[in-house]
N, C-alpha and C positions, 0 to 999 in steps of 0.2 A: 290612360295608361300609356307608358312610354319606357324609354331606357335613359339611365343616367349612371354616373359614377365611374365612367371609363374615359379612356383617351381616344378610342378609334372614333375617327370622323364618320358621321352618317351611319350609325349602327342601324340594323334592321333584324328582324326575328331570325332570319337565316344566318346572320353573321353580326352577332353582338359584340364580338371582340371582348374587352374586359368590362363591359357595361352589365348592369342588372335590370331586370324588369322592375318598374316602379310606377307609382302614380304621383301626379303633382297635384296638390291641394291648393286652389286659391281660396283665401278666406279672408273675411273681415274681423280683425281682432276685437272689434267693438260688439260684434255679434256672437262670436264663438271664440274663446280664448285658445291660444296655442297649446296651453296645458291640457285642454279638454281634448284636442286633437291627438295629443300624446296618450291620453288615457284609452282613446279608441284604438290606437295603434297597439298598445300593449295587450288590450283585450281581444285583439283579433288574430293573434297568432301565438305560438309558443317561442318566445325569445331566447330560450335555453337550448333550442335544437339547432345543431349546426346544419346549414343547408348543404345538400348533396351537390350543389353546382353554385358557381358565382352568380349565374343568372338569377338564382332565387333566394340570395342572401337577405337576411334582415338588416335594414340600414335606415338610418334617419339622416337626411340631408338638412343642415341648417343655414339660414340665409344671413344671420347676424349673430353678434356675441350674446345677446339676450336669449335668442333660441337655442344657441349651443348650450348655455348654462342651464336652461330649463330643461332641455333633453337630457343633459347629463344627471341632473337631480332626479329626474323621473326614472332614469336607468337605474340609479343607485337604489331608489325606493322600490322598484320592480324586482330587483335582485334580492333585497331584503324580504320582500313579501313572498317571493317564491323560495326563498332560502336556497338560491341556486346562482350559478354564474350566468350572467347574460351575454350572449354572443352577438348581439346587435352591434353593428358598426355605427359610429358617429362621424360624419364627414361634412365638410362645407360643400354647399350645392354649387354644382357647376352647371353645365348645359344639360338640358332636358330635350330629348327628341321624341316627339309623339310617335307611337307605334303605328303600324299599318292600319288602314281603314277597318279591315275585318276583325281586328282586335278590339275595337271600340264598342261598348255597350252590347257585349255578346248576348246575354240573355234577352235584351230587348229585340235583338235581330231575329231571335227564334220564334217570336210571336207575330204571325202575318199582319194581324189587324194593327198592331203598333207600327210595323214597318211601313205600311200604307200611310198611317196618320203622320209619321214623321217625315216621310218622303214628300208629302203635301206641304208640310210646315217649313221643311229645309230642304229644297230641291239640291242644294250643294252639300257636299260632305262635310265641309268646315262647321257649318252651322249645326248640324246633327252632332258632331263630335264634341263641340263645346256647349251644347244645350245642358243647362242645369235640369230641365224638366226630363229630358232623356235619361240623365244620370240618376235621377230620383226614381223614375219608373224602372229602370234597370235594377237598382237596389230593391224596390219592392218586388220585383219578379224573382229576385234571389232570396226572398223571405226576410229581408232586412227592413223592418218596420212594421208597425201594428196597423190593424184595420182602421182603428181610430185615427191614427197619424195620416193614413192616406185619405181618409175622408176630409180632414181639415185641409189637406193640400191639394187635393184633386181639382177644385176649380181654377187653380193657377196653372195647370198643366196644358189647358188648351185642347183637351182630347174631345172627340165626339161623344155623344151619349152612349153609343154602342161600345166604344173602346173603354169608356169610363166603367160602364156596367161589368165588361169582361174583366177589367183589372180589379175591380172591387170583388168579383166572385173568386178570381184566383188568390188574392191576398187573404180573403176570408176563409178559404179552405186550408190554408197553410199556417203552421205556427211560426211566429216571428222569432228570428235568431238574434242573438246579441252579437256585437262585434262591429267591424267596419262595413258601414253602409254604402261602400263603393261598389 
């Protein structure tokens, strides 16, 4: 999570200036196509609803012409599918400022057993913030992902047997949601 789309140098939560809250997704197009990320984006919110603040606007930042064209086409398809005007902005990617530490992996931070596990794995803040395992577990704690998906991924997370048991229990009790798994 972070801030992008504005001109203010060094935005922060208390002083965003003209930036918006965003996520930056690093991905390998050989593993997941950009178009799949766009589908998740459209399915995870209502792109016809005008945000009450610039901070929370719907926006896609593109890094090259191919992404711009794909995003524009997906926006047109989404408007036709919803039979509504899409208010999502489409803009070239500029700088991205990582949000403050306390904004990162919020759900994961509320479960003390996982906090202990990740502090042991990542004594520094940067490792935790950039950890794919932490991001995936945070998503599962938010009910994004099925128990079957979790069981397939669990061995790669590096959790203790106790933490794995607790996470499996949490995910097993909650129905999985669709949408953005961030």
